[in-house]
N, CA, C and O atoms as a Tinker XYZ file with bonds, in Angstrom:
   424  protein
     1  N    -15.683000   28.620000   -1.441000    73     2
     2  CA   -17.008000   28.079000   -1.265000    64     1     3
     3  C    -17.301000   26.997000   -2.309000    63     2     4     5
     4  O    -17.955000   25.994000   -2.023000    81     3
     5  N    -16.804000   27.224000   -3.514000    73     3     6
     6  CA   -17.045000   26.272000   -4.596000    64     5     7
     7  C    -16.379000   24.930000   -4.296000    63     6     8     9
     8  O    -16.940000   23.876000   -4.597000    81     7
     9  N    -15.182000   24.967000   -3.702000    73     7    10
    10  CA   -14.471000   23.736000   -3.348000    64     9    11
    11  C    -15.252000   22.934000   -2.308000    63    10    12    13
    12  O    -15.301000   21.705000   -2.373000    81    11
    13  N    -15.852000   23.623000   -1.364000    73    11    14
    14  CA   -16.626000   22.956000   -0.324000    64    13    15
    15  C    -17.842000   22.272000   -0.925000    63    14    16    17
    16  O    -18.161000   21.140000   -0.560000    81    15
    17  N    -18.521000   22.947000   -1.840000    73    15    18
    18  CA   -19.700000   22.373000   -2.486000    64    17    19
    19  C    -19.298000   21.146000   -3.308000    63    18    20    21
    20  O    -19.971000   20.117000   -3.260000    81    19
    21  N    -18.197000   21.257000   -4.063000    73    19    22
    22  CA   -17.740000   20.116000   -4.865000    64    21    23
    23  C    -17.327000   18.940000   -3.977000    63    22    24    25
    24  O    -17.609000   17.786000   -4.298000    81    23
    25  N    -16.663000   19.235000   -2.868000    73    23    26
    26  CA   -16.270000   18.169000   -1.940000    64    25    27
    27  C    -17.514000   17.504000   -1.340000    63    26    28    29
    28  O    -17.557000   16.282000   -1.202000    81    27
    29  N    -18.519000   18.303000   -0.986000    73    27    30
    30  CA   -19.754000   17.751000   -0.447000    64    29    31
    31  C    -20.491000   16.880000   -1.452000    63    30    32    33
    32  O    -21.035000   15.833000   -1.100000    81    31
    33  N    -20.504000   17.322000   -2.713000    73    31    34
    34  CA   -21.127000   16.513000   -3.756000    64    33    35
    35  C    -20.358000   15.212000   -3.978000    63    34    36    37
    36  O    -20.967000   14.169000   -4.219000    81    35
    37  N    -19.026000   15.263000   -3.898000    73    35    38
    38  CA   -18.208000   14.064000   -4.047000    64    37    39
    39  C    -18.484000   13.066000   -2.932000    63    38    40    41
    40  O    -18.619000   11.869000   -3.186000    81    39
    41  N    -18.568000   13.550000   -1.708000    73    39    42
    42  CA   -18.862000   12.671000   -0.575000    64    41    43
    43  C    -20.257000   12.085000   -0.722000    63    42    44    45
    44  O    -20.457000   10.898000   -0.462000    81    43
    45  N    -21.225000   12.899000   -1.135000    73    43    46
    46  CA   -22.586000   12.409000   -1.324000    64    45    47
    47  C    -22.631000   11.324000   -2.404000    63    46    48    49
    48  O    -23.330000   10.322000   -2.254000    81    47
    49  N    -21.879000   11.529000   -3.499000    73    47    50
    50  CA   -21.838000   10.527000   -4.569000    64    49    51
    51  C    -21.235000    9.223000   -4.064000    63    50    52    53
    52  O    -21.719000    8.147000   -4.416000    81    51
    53  N    -20.182000    9.298000   -3.240000    73    51    54
    54  CA   -19.583000    8.099000   -2.684000    64    53    55
    55  C    -20.537000    7.363000   -1.758000    63    54    56    57
    56  O    -20.590000    6.133000   -1.769000    81    55
    57  N    -21.286000    8.104000   -0.961000    73    55    58
    58  CA   -22.255000    7.478000   -0.058000    64    57    59
    59  C    -23.351000    6.779000   -0.853000    63    58    60    61
    60  O    -23.761000    5.671000   -0.504000    81    59
    61  N    -23.827000    7.419000   -1.917000    73    59    62
    62  CA   -24.867000    6.809000   -2.744000    64    61    63
    63  C    -24.340000    5.539000   -3.403000    63    62    64    65
    64  O    -25.039000    4.526000   -3.436000    81    63
    65  N    -23.114000    5.581000   -3.929000    73    63    66
    66  CA   -22.536000    4.406000   -4.549000    64    65    67
    67  C    -22.296000    3.279000   -3.541000    63    66    68    69
    68  O    -22.502000    2.107000   -3.856000    81    67
    69  N    -21.864000    3.634000   -2.335000    73    67    70
    70  CA   -21.618000    2.617000   -1.310000    64    69    71
    71  C    -22.920000    1.969000   -0.846000    63    70    72    73
    72  O    -22.921000    0.806000   -0.443000    81    71
    73  N    -24.012000    2.697000   -0.897000    73    71    74
    74  CA   -25.280000    2.133000   -0.448000    64    73    75
    75  C    -25.799000    1.072000   -1.418000    63    74    76    77
    76  O    -26.663000    0.275000   -1.052000    81    75
    77  N    -25.291000    1.052000   -2.630000    73    75    78
    78  CA   -25.721000    0.056000   -3.616000    64    77    79
    79  C    -24.926000   -1.248000   -3.500000    63    78    80    81
    80  O    -25.302000   -2.255000   -4.099000    81    79
    81  N    -23.853000   -1.234000   -2.747000    73    79    82
    82  CA   -23.003000   -2.421000   -2.646000    64    81    83
    83  C    -23.717000   -3.521000   -1.860000    63    82    84    85
    84  O    -24.424000   -3.253000   -0.888000    81    83
    85  N    -23.519000   -4.741000   -2.296000    73    83    86
    86  CA   -24.106000   -5.882000   -1.577000    64    85    87
    87  C    -22.991000   -6.754000   -1.021000    63    86    88    89
    88  O    -21.863000   -6.746000   -1.515000    81    87
    89  N    -23.326000   -7.488000   -0.006000    73    87    90
    90  CA   -22.356000   -8.367000    0.638000    64    89    91
    91  C    -23.039000   -9.707000    0.837000    63    90    92    93
    92  O    -24.157000   -9.756000    1.349000    81    91
    93  N    -22.395000  -10.785000    0.445000    73    91    94
    94  CA   -23.034000  -12.085000    0.659000    64    93    95
    95  C    -23.076000  -12.427000    2.151000    63    94    96    97
    96  O    -22.076000  -12.292000    2.855000    81    95
    97  N    -24.230000  -12.864000    2.616000    73    95    98
    98  CA   -24.355000  -13.247000    4.016000    64    97    99
    99  C    -23.726000  -14.618000    4.226000    63    98   100   101
   100  O    -23.733000  -15.462000    3.330000    81    99
   101  N    -23.198000  -14.821000    5.388000    73    99   102
   102  CA   -22.542000  -16.079000    5.699000    64   101   103
   103  C    -23.538000  -17.182000    5.993000    63   102   104   105
   104  O    -24.720000  -16.941000    6.238000    81   103
   105  N    -23.031000  -18.374000    5.962000    73   103   106
   106  CA   -23.834000  -19.560000    6.282000    64   105   107
   107  C    -23.768000  -19.786000    7.792000    63   106   108   109
   108  O    -22.915000  -19.203000    8.462000    81   107
   109  N    -24.649000  -20.619000    8.337000    73   107   110
   110  CA   -24.619000  -20.887000    9.780000    64   109   111
   111  C    -23.282000  -21.455000   10.270000    63   110   112   113
   112  O    -22.966000  -21.335000   11.454000    81   111
   113  N    -22.504000  -22.061000    9.396000    73   111   114
   114  CA   -21.220000  -22.621000    9.830000    64   113   115
   115  C    -20.085000  -21.596000    9.791000    63   114   116   117
   116  O    -18.965000  -21.910000   10.194000    81   115
   117  N    -20.350000  -20.387000    9.318000    73   115   118
   118  CA   -19.326000  -19.350000    9.263000    64   117   119
   119  C    -19.097000  -18.744000   10.645000    63   118   120   121
   120  O    -19.914000  -18.940000   11.545000    81   119
   121  N    -17.997000  -18.009000   10.827000    73   119   122
   122  CA   -17.651000  -17.455000   12.143000    64   121   123
   123  C    -18.770000  -16.590000   12.728000    63   122   124   125
   124  O    -19.423000  -15.825000   12.019000    81   123
   125  N    -18.972000  -16.732000   14.037000    73   123   126
   126  CA   -20.006000  -15.993000   14.745000    64   125   127
   127  C    -19.437000  -15.183000   15.887000    63   126   128   129
   128  O    -18.315000  -14.683000   15.803000    81   127
   129  N    -20.208000  -15.050000   16.956000    73   127   130
   130  CA   -19.848000  -14.196000   18.089000    64   129   131
   131  C    -18.539000  -14.624000   18.753000    63   130   132   133
   132  O    -17.656000  -13.794000   18.965000    81   131
   133  N    -18.409000  -15.896000   19.079000    73   131   134
   134  CA   -17.207000  -16.364000   19.793000    64   133   135
   135  C    -15.966000  -16.203000   18.928000    63   134   136   137
   136  O    -14.927000  -15.757000   19.415000    81   135
   137  N    -16.062000  -16.560000   17.656000    73   135   138
   138  CA   -14.910000  -16.403000   16.755000    64   137   139
   139  C    -14.574000  -14.920000   16.583000    63   138   140   141
   140  O    -13.400000  -14.566000   16.476000    81   139
   141  N    -15.586000  -14.051000   16.555000    73   139   142
   142  CA   -15.348000  -12.611000   16.484000    64   141   143
   143  C    -14.625000  -12.104000   17.715000    63   142   144   145
   144  O    -13.742000  -11.251000   17.616000    81   143
   145  N    -14.997000  -12.627000   18.880000    73   143   146
   146  CA   -14.336000  -12.249000   20.126000    64   145   147
   147  C    -12.863000  -12.656000   20.093000    63   146   148   149
   148  O    -11.987000  -11.875000   20.468000    81   147
   149  N    -12.600000  -13.872000   19.647000    73   147   150
   150  CA   -11.223000  -14.354000   19.565000    64   149   151
   151  C    -10.431000  -13.536000   18.538000    63   150   152   153
   152  O     -9.295000  -13.141000   18.799000    81   151
   153  N    -11.029000  -13.285000   17.380000    73   151   154
   154  CA   -10.344000  -12.487000   16.362000    64   153   155
   155  C    -10.081000  -11.066000   16.838000    63   154   156   157
   156  O     -9.046000  -10.487000   16.509000    81   155
   157  N    -11.010000  -10.494000   17.613000    73   155   158
   158  CA   -10.804000   -9.161000   18.159000    64   157   159
   159  C     -9.672000   -9.123000   19.154000    63   158   160   161
   160  O     -8.904000   -8.161000   19.189000    81   159
   161  N     -9.557000  -10.179000   19.980000    73   159   162
   162  CA    -8.453000  -10.241000   20.940000    64   161   163
   163  C     -7.105000  -10.370000   20.226000    63   162   164   165
   164  O     -6.094000   -9.839000   20.685000    81   163
   165  N     -7.108000  -11.074000   19.111000    73   163   166
   166  CA    -5.862000  -11.290000   18.372000    64   165   167
   167  C     -5.619000  -10.258000   17.269000    63   166   168   169
   168  O     -4.620000  -10.355000   16.556000    81   167
   169  N     -6.508000   -9.273000   17.112000    73   167   170
   170  CA    -6.433000   -8.322000   15.997000    64   169   171
   171  C     -5.110000   -7.571000   15.910000    63   170   172   173
   172  O     -4.551000   -7.497000   14.816000    81   171
   173  N     -4.573000   -7.006000   16.994000    73   171   174
   174  CA    -3.296000   -6.296000   16.849000    64   173   175
   175  C     -2.158000   -7.212000   16.398000    63   174   176   177
   176  O     -1.315000   -6.812000   15.596000    81   175
   177  N     -2.137000   -8.425000   16.908000    73   175   178
   178  CA    -1.101000   -9.378000   16.517000    64   177   179
   179  C     -1.312000   -9.793000   15.066000    63   178   180   181
   180  O     -0.359000   -9.863000   14.289000    81   179
   181  N     -2.560000  -10.069000   14.705000    73   179   182
   182  CA    -2.876000  -10.457000   13.332000    64   181   183
   183  C     -2.547000   -9.344000   12.348000    63   182   184   185
   184  O     -2.121000   -9.612000   11.225000    81   183
   185  N     -2.743000   -8.091000   12.766000    73   183   186
   186  CA    -2.438000   -6.970000   11.883000    64   185   187
   187  C     -0.957000   -6.920000   11.553000    63   186   188   189
   188  O     -0.582000   -6.735000   10.395000    81   187
   189  N     -0.119000   -7.082000   12.557000    73   187   190
   190  CA     1.329000   -7.063000   12.316000    64   189   191
   191  C      1.734000   -8.216000   11.412000    63   190   192   193
   192  O      2.540000   -8.031000   10.500000    81   191
   193  N      1.189000   -9.398000   11.649000    73   191   194
   194  CA     1.516000  -10.547000   10.809000    64   193   195
   195  C      1.005000  -10.331000    9.384000    63   194   196   197
   196  O      1.668000  -10.721000    8.423000    81   195
   197  N     -0.180000   -9.706000    9.242000    73   195   198
   198  CA    -0.747000   -9.505000    7.907000    64   197   199
   199  C      0.063000   -8.538000    7.054000    63   198   200   201
   200  O     -0.063000   -8.534000    5.829000    81   199
   201  N      0.887000   -7.723000    7.689000    73   199   202
   202  CA     1.753000   -6.827000    6.925000    64   201   203
   203  C      2.807000   -7.593000    6.143000    63   202   204   205
   204  O      3.271000   -7.125000    5.103000    81   203
   205  N      3.188000   -8.767000    6.634000    73   203   206
   206  CA     4.247000   -9.557000    6.012000    64   205   207
   207  C      3.737000  -10.824000    5.339000    63   206   208   209
   208  O      4.516000  -11.529000    4.698000    81   207
   209  N      2.448000  -11.132000    5.467000    73   207   210
   210  CA     1.904000  -12.368000    4.923000    64   209   211
   211  C      0.611000  -12.089000    4.155000    63   210   212   213
   212  O     -0.186000  -11.242000    4.558000    81   211
   213  N      0.411000  -12.805000    3.050000    73   211   214
   214  CA    -0.821000  -12.652000    2.284000    64   213   215
   215  C     -1.911000  -13.609000    2.737000    63   214   216   217
   216  O     -3.050000  -13.497000    2.283000    81   215
   217  N     -1.592000  -14.546000    3.619000    73   215   218
   218  CA    -2.572000  -15.543000    4.040000    64   217   219
   219  C     -3.251000  -15.215000    5.366000    63   218   220   221
   220  O     -4.248000  -15.852000    5.707000    81   219
   221  N     -2.757000  -14.264000    6.107000    73   219   222
   222  CA    -3.328000  -13.921000    7.412000    64   221   223
   223  C     -4.120000  -12.625000    7.285000    63   222   224   225
   224  O     -3.618000  -11.624000    6.772000    81   223
   225  N     -5.370000  -12.658000    7.762000    73   223   226
   226  CA    -6.210000  -11.460000    7.808000    64   225   227
   227  C     -6.721000  -11.282000    9.226000    63   226   228   229
   228  O     -6.909000  -12.263000    9.945000    81   227
   229  N     -6.945000  -10.050000    9.632000    73   227   230
   230  CA    -7.393000   -9.827000   10.997000    64   229   231
   231  C     -8.914000   -9.864000   11.138000    63   230   232   233
   232  O     -9.422000   -9.785000   12.256000    81   231
   233  N     -9.649000   -9.981000   10.038000    73   231   234
   234  CA   -11.104000   -9.980000   10.069000    64   233   235
   235  C    -11.599000  -11.101000    9.178000    63   234   236   237
   236  O    -11.238000  -11.159000    8.002000    81   235
   237  N    -12.422000  -11.997000    9.717000    73   235   238
   238  CA   -12.901000  -13.151000    8.950000    64   237   239
   239  C    -14.007000  -12.734000    7.983000    63   238   240   241
   240  O    -14.928000  -12.003000    8.348000    81   239
   241  N    -13.899000  -13.203000    6.769000    73   239   242
   242  CA   -14.918000  -12.925000    5.757000    64   241   243
   243  C    -15.119000  -14.163000    4.925000    63   242   244   245
   244  O    -14.111000  -14.732000    4.504000    81   243
   245  N    -16.288000  -14.634000    4.646000    73   243   246
   246  CA   -17.573000  -14.145000    5.138000    64   245   247
   247  C    -17.814000  -14.606000    6.575000    63   246   248   249
   248  O    -17.227000  -15.581000    7.045000    81   247
   249  N    -18.684000  -13.882000    7.247000    73   247   250
   250  CA   -19.062000  -14.234000    8.614000    64   249   251
   251  C    -20.570000  -14.132000    8.740000    63   250   252   253
   252  O    -21.260000  -13.832000    7.766000    81   251
   253  N    -21.087000  -14.379000    9.942000    73   251   254
   254  CA   -22.535000  -14.367000   10.101000    64   253   255
   255  C    -23.117000  -12.968000   10.188000    63   254   256   257
   256  O    -24.339000  -12.818000   10.200000    81   255
   257  N    -22.306000  -11.970000   10.247000    73   255   258
   258  CA   -22.825000  -10.610000   10.212000    64   257   259
   259  C    -22.619000   -9.862000   11.509000    63   258   260   261
   260  O    -21.506000   -9.794000   12.031000    81   259
   261  N    -23.697000   -9.304000   12.027000    73   259   262
   262  CA   -23.591000   -8.395000   13.179000    64   261   263
   263  C    -23.109000   -9.094000   14.449000    63   262   264   265
   264  O    -22.449000   -8.462000   15.274000    81   263
   265  N    -23.415000  -10.370000   14.628000    73   263   266
   266  CA   -22.937000  -11.068000   15.821000    64   265   267
   267  C    -21.411000  -11.174000   15.799000    63   266   268   269
   268  O    -20.761000  -10.985000   16.827000    81   267
   269  N    -20.841000  -11.475000   14.634000    73   267   270
   270  CA   -19.386000  -11.523000   14.519000    64   269   271
   271  C    -18.802000  -10.135000   14.781000    63   270   272   273
   272  O    -17.804000  -10.000000   15.489000    81   271
   273  N    -19.429000   -9.104000   14.206000    73   271   274
   274  CA   -18.948000   -7.742000   14.404000    64   273   275
   275  C    -18.971000   -7.355000   15.882000    63   274   276   277
   276  O    -18.034000   -6.724000   16.371000    81   275
   277  N    -20.032000   -7.729000   16.593000    73   275   278
   278  CA   -20.128000   -7.436000   18.022000    64   277   279
   279  C    -19.004000   -8.125000   18.788000    63   278   280   281
   280  O    -18.345000   -7.500000   19.619000    81   279
   281  N    -18.783000   -9.402000   18.516000    73   279   282
   282  CA   -17.695000  -10.115000   19.185000    64   281   283
   283  C    -16.343000   -9.513000   18.870000    63   282   284   285
   284  O    -15.486000   -9.414000   19.749000    81   283
   285  N    -16.139000   -9.102000   17.608000    73   283   286
   286  CA   -14.867000   -8.488000   17.208000    64   285   287
   287  C    -14.636000   -7.184000   17.966000    63   286   288   289
   288  O    -13.529000   -6.932000   18.441000    81   287
   289  N    -15.672000   -6.355000   18.081000    73   287   290
   290  CA   -15.522000   -5.091000   18.800000    64   289   291
   291  C    -15.285000   -5.297000   20.288000    63   290   292   293
   292  O    -14.493000   -4.573000   20.891000    81   291
   293  N    -15.960000   -6.276000   20.891000    73   291   294
   294  CA   -15.730000   -6.567000   22.306000    64   293   295
   295  C    -14.301000   -7.038000   22.527000    63   294   296   297
   296  O    -13.638000   -6.600000   23.468000    81   295
   297  N    -13.821000   -7.933000   21.659000    73   295   298
   298  CA   -12.457000   -8.419000   21.781000    64   297   299
   299  C    -11.436000   -7.330000   21.551000    63   298   300   301
   300  O    -10.424000   -7.269000   22.249000    81   299
   301  N    -11.688000   -6.467000   20.582000    73   299   302
   302  CA   -10.774000   -5.355000   20.312000    64   301   303
   303  C    -10.789000   -4.347000   21.452000    63   302   304   305
   304  O     -9.760000   -3.763000   21.791000    81   303
   305  N    -11.965000   -4.150000   22.039000    73   303   306
   306  CA   -12.080000   -3.228000   23.167000    64   305   307
   307  C    -11.367000   -3.723000   24.412000    63   306   308   309
   308  O    -11.031000   -2.926000   25.288000    81   307
   309  N    -11.131000   -5.013000   24.505000    73   307   310
   310  CA   -10.421000   -5.558000   25.665000    64   309   311
   311  C     -8.985000   -5.053000   25.723000    63   310   312   313
   312  O     -8.399000   -4.986000   26.804000    81   311
   313  N     -8.414000   -4.700000   24.582000    73   311   314
   314  CA    -7.040000   -4.181000   24.560000    64   313   315
   315  C     -6.944000   -2.829000   25.245000    63   314   316   317
   316  O     -5.919000   -2.511000   25.850000    81   315
   317  N     -7.997000   -2.031000   25.158000    73   315   318
   318  CA    -7.952000   -0.700000   25.746000    64   317   319
   319  C     -8.713000   -0.614000   27.063000    63   318   320   321
   320  O     -8.916000    0.476000   27.598000    81   319
   321  N     -9.122000   -1.738000   27.573000    73   319   322
   322  CA    -9.890000   -1.722000   28.816000    64   321   323
   323  C    -11.347000   -1.381000   28.576000    63   322   324   325
   324  O    -12.070000   -1.060000   29.519000    81   323
   325  N    -11.787000   -1.443000   27.335000    73   323   326
   326  CA   -13.176000   -1.154000   27.026000    64   325   327
   327  C    -13.551000    0.300000   27.225000    63   326   328   329
   328  O    -14.721000    0.604000   27.454000    81   327
   329  N    -12.602000    1.192000   27.146000    73   327   330
   330  CA   -12.802000    2.640000   27.312000    64   329   331
   331  C    -13.241000    2.984000   28.722000    63   330   332   333
   332  O    -13.749000    4.081000   28.954000    81   331
   333  N    -13.062000    2.084000   29.662000    73   331   334
   334  CA   -13.436000    2.370000   31.047000    64   333   335
   335  C    -12.327000    3.121000   31.774000    63   334   336   337
   336  O    -12.556000    3.702000   32.835000    81   335
   337  N    -11.143000    3.107000   31.209000    73   335   338
   338  CA   -10.020000    3.774000   31.849000    64   337   339
   339  C    -10.030000    5.248000   31.449000    63   338   340   341
   340  O     -9.799000    5.595000   30.291000    81   339
   341  N    -10.296000    6.085000   32.410000    73   339   342
   342  CA   -10.340000    7.526000   32.128000    64   341   343
   343  C     -9.366000    8.236000   33.041000    63   342   344   345
   344  O     -9.189000    7.849000   34.196000    81   343
   345  N     -8.746000    9.258000   32.533000    73   343   346
   346  CA    -7.819000   10.068000   33.311000    64   345   347
   347  C     -8.486000   11.407000   33.574000    63   346   348   349
   348  O     -8.929000   12.090000   32.650000    81   347
   349  N     -8.549000   11.764000   34.825000    73   347   350
   350  CA    -9.141000   13.041000   35.206000    64   349   351
   351  C     -8.021000   13.946000   35.685000    63   350   352   353
   352  O     -7.156000   13.532000   36.456000    81   351
   353  N     -8.048000   15.157000   35.230000    73   351   354
   354  CA    -6.994000   16.097000   35.596000    64   353   355
   355  C     -7.638000   17.272000   36.321000    63   354   356   357
   356  O     -8.571000   17.895000   35.813000    81   355
   357  N     -7.129000   17.564000   37.512000    73   355   358
   358  CA    -7.607000   18.694000   38.287000    64   357   359
   359  C     -6.519000   19.757000   38.306000    63   358   360   361
   360  O     -5.347000   19.451000   38.529000    81   359
   361  N     -6.902000   20.989000   38.076000    73   359   362
   362  CA    -5.949000   22.093000   38.126000    64   361   363
   363  C     -6.449000   23.055000   39.195000    63   362   364   365
   364  O     -7.543000   23.610000   39.098000    81   363
   365  N     -5.628000   23.234000   40.202000    73   363   366
   366  CA    -5.956000   24.162000   41.270000    64   365   367
   367  C     -5.126000   25.424000   41.087000    63   366   368   369
   368  O     -3.937000   25.361000   40.776000    81   367
   369  N     -5.768000   26.570000   41.284000    73   367   370
   370  CA    -5.066000   27.847000   41.162000    64   369   371
   371  C     -5.144000   28.533000   42.515000    63   370   372   373
   372  O     -6.221000   28.775000   43.060000    81   371
   373  N     -3.960000   28.839000   43.038000    73   371   374
   374  CA    -3.903000   29.573000   44.294000    64   373   375
   375  C     -4.274000   31.021000   44.004000    63   374   376   377
   376  O     -3.624000   31.674000   43.187000    81   375
   377  N     -5.301000   31.526000   44.656000    73   375   378
   378  CA    -5.798000   32.862000   44.350000    64   377   379
   379  C     -4.831000   33.960000   44.757000    63   378   380   381
   380  O     -4.800000   35.020000   44.132000    81   379
   381  N     -4.054000   33.725000   45.781000    73   379   382
   382  CA    -3.141000   34.768000   46.237000    64   381   383
   383  C     -1.909000   34.861000   45.342000    63   382   384   385
   384  O     -1.496000   35.959000   44.969000    81   383
   385  N     -1.324000   33.720000   44.997000    73   383   386
   386  CA    -0.071000   33.744000   44.239000    64   385   387
   387  C     -0.287000   33.542000   42.743000    63   386   388   389
   388  O      0.566000   33.925000   41.942000    81   387
   389  N     -1.405000   32.952000   42.359000    73   387   390
   390  CA    -1.670000   32.679000   40.944000    64   389   391
   391  C     -0.964000   31.438000   40.434000    63   390   392   393
   392  O     -0.986000   31.147000   39.238000    81   391
   393  N     -0.326000   30.694000   41.364000    73   391   394
   394  CA     0.392000   29.469000   40.989000    64   393   395
   395  C     -0.584000   28.319000   40.759000    63   394   396   397
   396  O     -1.569000   28.182000   41.485000    81   395
   397  N     -0.310000   27.495000   39.751000    73   395   398
   398  CA    -1.197000   26.368000   39.473000    64   397   399
   399  C     -0.578000   25.085000   40.010000    63   398   400   401
   400  O      0.639000   24.898000   39.993000    81   399
   401  N     -1.445000   24.220000   40.481000    73   399   402
   402  CA    -1.039000   22.909000   40.988000    64   401   403
   403  C     -1.887000   21.887000   40.261000    63   402   404   405
   404  O     -3.115000   21.974000   40.278000    81   403
   405  N     -1.231000   20.894000   39.605000    73   403   406
   406  CA    -1.946000   19.864000   38.871000    64   405   407
   407  C     -1.940000   18.570000   39.648000    63   406   408   409
   408  O     -0.939000   18.200000   40.262000    81   407
   409  N     -3.077000   17.879000   39.617000    73   407   410
   410  CA    -3.190000   16.538000   40.182000    64   409   411
   411  C     -3.850000   15.666000   39.164000    63   410   412   413
   412  O     -4.752000   16.098000   38.446000    81   411
   413  N     -3.397000   14.418000   39.098000    73   411   414
   414  CA    -4.016000   13.449000   38.192000    64   413   415
   415  C     -4.629000   12.329000   38.986000    63   414   416   417
   416  O     -4.005000   11.771000   39.888000    81   415
   417  N     -5.844000   12.009000   38.648000    73   415   418
   418  CA    -6.549000   10.897000   39.277000    64   417   419
   419  C     -6.629000    9.789000   38.245000    63   418   420   421
   420  O     -7.373000    9.903000   37.271000    81   419
   421  N     -5.875000    8.721000   38.444000    73   419   422
   422  CA    -5.827000    7.649000   37.439000    64   421   423
   423  C     -6.672000    6.491000   37.909000    63   422   424
   424  O     -6.773000    5.479000   37.215000    81   423
């Protein structure tokens, strides 16, 4: 129980310290929604390149703020289909034999 309390206090201290951090806001000429969208589309490729290069980053900083973040998330979501792709699994059980039959609806 003591470890849980100490861990909770540590997390709370980190949250309080993080809330004091400031970030300089970007100027109107800094990357915005469209640049965020492009960076989000290229994020997986940029990530691999950034592992071997110090000049390539997958996220532009400074940027205009939430508009860039929105574009980045939309572009990144395009890689996964925007979470619209869901797999449904149906399991049918034959009551007489107890055998299961699986079907997938993709």
